[in-house]
Kinemage of the C-alpha trace (Angstrom):
@kinemage 1
@onewidth
@group {chain A} dominant
@subgroup {mainchain}
@vectorlist {calphas} color= white
{ca met a 1} P 0.051 -0.009 0.122
{ca ala a 2} L 1.337 3.259 -0.919
{ca ile a 3} L 1.958 6.127 1.636
{ca arg a 4} L -0.387 9.017 0.490
{ca ala a 5} L 0.288 12.725 0.912
{ca glu a 6} L -1.879 14.372 3.901
{ca his a 7} L -4.681 16.208 2.414
{ca glu a 8} L -4.641 20.060 3.292
{ca ile a 9} L -7.836 19.755 5.229
{ca his a 10} L -6.222 17.385 7.853
{ca thr a 11} L -3.183 19.535 8.189
{ca arg a 12} L -5.989 22.897 9.326
{ca arg a 13} L -7.831 20.210 11.606
{ca lys a 14} L -4.779 19.014 13.226
{ca gly a 15} L -3.740 22.705 13.846
{ca arg a 16} L -7.027 23.634 15.114
{ca asn a 17} L -7.140 20.257 17.574
{ca val a 18} L -3.500 21.199 18.905
{ca gly a 19} L -4.911 24.641 19.331
{ca val a 20} L -8.074 23.417 21.251
{ca gly a 21} L -5.987 21.088 23.455
{ca leu a 22} L -3.558 23.836 24.298
{ca met a 23} L -6.538 25.940 25.338
{ca leu a 24} L -8.168 23.181 27.333
{ca ala a 25} L -4.504 22.512 29.256
{ca ala a 26} L -4.247 26.233 30.038
{ca phe a 27} L -7.839 26.274 31.389
{ca val a 28} L -6.950 22.994 33.690
{ca val a 29} L -3.446 24.642 34.676
{ca leu a 30} L -5.359 28.207 35.686
{ca val a 31} L -8.278 26.239 38.027
{ca leu a 32} L -5.504 24.013 39.785
{ca ala a 33} L -3.387 27.363 40.410
{ca ile a 34} L -6.590 29.222 41.612
{ca thr a 35} L -7.514 26.226 43.539
{ca phe a 36} L -3.881 25.761 44.928
{ca ala a 37} L -3.726 29.363 45.964
{ca lys a 38} L -7.205 29.497 47.594
{ca val a 39} L -6.269 26.247 49.960
{ca thr a 40} L -2.720 27.511 50.774
{ca ser a 41} L -4.208 30.992 51.860
{ca asp a 42} L -3.816 31.565 55.671
{ca asp a 43} L -7.756 32.131 55.947
{ca phe a 44} L -8.812 28.922 54.508
{ca glu a 45} L -11.313 26.793 56.881
{ca val a 46} L -12.823 23.401 55.705
{ca pro a 47} L -16.489 24.229 56.887
{ca ser a 48} L -18.037 21.855 59.508
{ca thr a 49} L -21.188 19.883 59.084
{ca ser a 50} L -22.976 21.998 61.896
{ca glu a 51} L -22.520 25.123 59.757
{ca leu a 52} L -24.156 23.357 56.579
{ca val a 53} L -27.376 22.578 58.451
{ca asn a 54} L -29.582 25.131 59.134
């Protein structure tokens, strides 16, 4: 079976997929960084169960 050249639409689709993947990875890193910053702050407290029930 002969190796065929990649069609132009596949090249554009691959570039778009890489872009979407990089944006998703950046969003995940941003969420993790915000979560880490909130958890490591001095005034962070885990709410007790008595505060949750009114």
